[in-house]
C-alpha positions, -999 to 999 in steps of 0.1 A, spaced: 2 -1 0 15 34 -11 12 64 11 2 91 -13 11 128 -5 -16 150 -20 -19 188 -19 -14 221 -39 21 230 -52 42 242 -22 25 223 5 56 204 13 48 170 -4 84 166 -17 101 177 15 77 153 37 80 124 11 118 125 13 117 124 52 93 97 55 112 75 28 146 84 13 138 64 -18 102 80 -21 87 83 -56 84 120 -63 62 123 -93 75 157 -104 111 144 -106 99 113 -124 80 136 -148 111 155 -157 129 123 -167 99 107 -185 94 140 -203 131 147 -213 127 184 -200 115 206 -172 80 206 -165 75 242 -173 93 237 -207 68 210 -214 40 231 -205 50 256 -228 59 234 -258 29 209 -256 3 224 -231 -12 213 -197 -35 187 -215 -6 169 -226 11 171 -194 -18 156 -175 -20 128 -198 17 118 -191 10 125 -154 -18 99 -152 2 72 -168 29 77 -144 2 76 -115 -10 43 -129 25 28 -130 34 39 -95 3 26 -79 6 -6 -96 42 -11 -87 34 -8 -49 60 18 -41 56 29 -3 54 67 -7 44 87 -38 45 126 -37 23 136 -63 21 168 -85 -4 193 -73 -29 190 -101 -28 152 -102 -67 155 -87 -79 172 -118 -85 142 -139 -114 123 -128 -96 88 -139 -69 99 -113 -95 105 -87 -108 69 -92 -73 54 -89 -65 74 -58 -101 63 -43 -90 27 -46 -56 35 -27 -62 31 11 -39 58 23 -40 92 7 -27 120 29 -38 156 19 -15 184 32 -37 212 37 -25 246 38 -39 282 38 -37 302 8 -18 332 22 10 309 36 12 289 5 15 319 -17 42 336 2 63 301 2 58 298 -36 69 334 -41 100 330 -20 111 296 -39 134 307 -65 146 272 -71 112 259 -82 96 279 -110 61 267 -111 44 274 -145 10 280 -130 25 304 -105 44 323 -131 15 326 -156 -13 337 -131 -18 367 -109 -26 365 -73 -65 366 -77 -64 339 -106 -38 317 -85 -61 318 -56 -92 306 -81 -71 278 -93 -61 269 -53 -98 271 -43 -111 250 -72 -89 220 -62 -93 220 -25 -127 199 -28 -110 175 -50 -82 167 -26 -107 164 1 -127 140 -23 -99 114 -24 -80 121 8 -82 93 34 -62 116 59 -61 154 59 -33 173 79 -32 210 83 4 217 77 3 254 79 19 259 113 38 227 112 74 218 107 83 189 80 91 169 108 61 174 127 39 162 97 62 134 92 55 121 129 17 126 125 20 103 91 39 76 107 12 75 136 -15 69 111 
């Protein structure tokens, strides 16, 4: 059974995944390898729809391979087929965070240029954020509010599930 980490970009999925299991499966990093280019470049060249198709194939592969920890991309829940796959998984952990904290975190992160952050103003980005919240909740078996928690505290909560 995979522990699948869900949440909006910048919620801490990769950081928490790495602490839970150093050999975790980071879907964003795996996608870069699979696509042969950075995600932002793929978005620009082929569009979001093409990216989401490739992302769905990877999710299917990872869930079938029974890896212990999967850190998903923030948009994994947009595809109804992905939500069905996730609903069949017994442990989906939604790392919930408030918008203001998240926006500030992403804005300060110069190492990870996120295409949807770069191409939307703050109001449009908030609409995108709010649109996804019910989708994360739909597939989550556990919800952890990570707004005021350290990655280590989040990992401890997950280990106690």
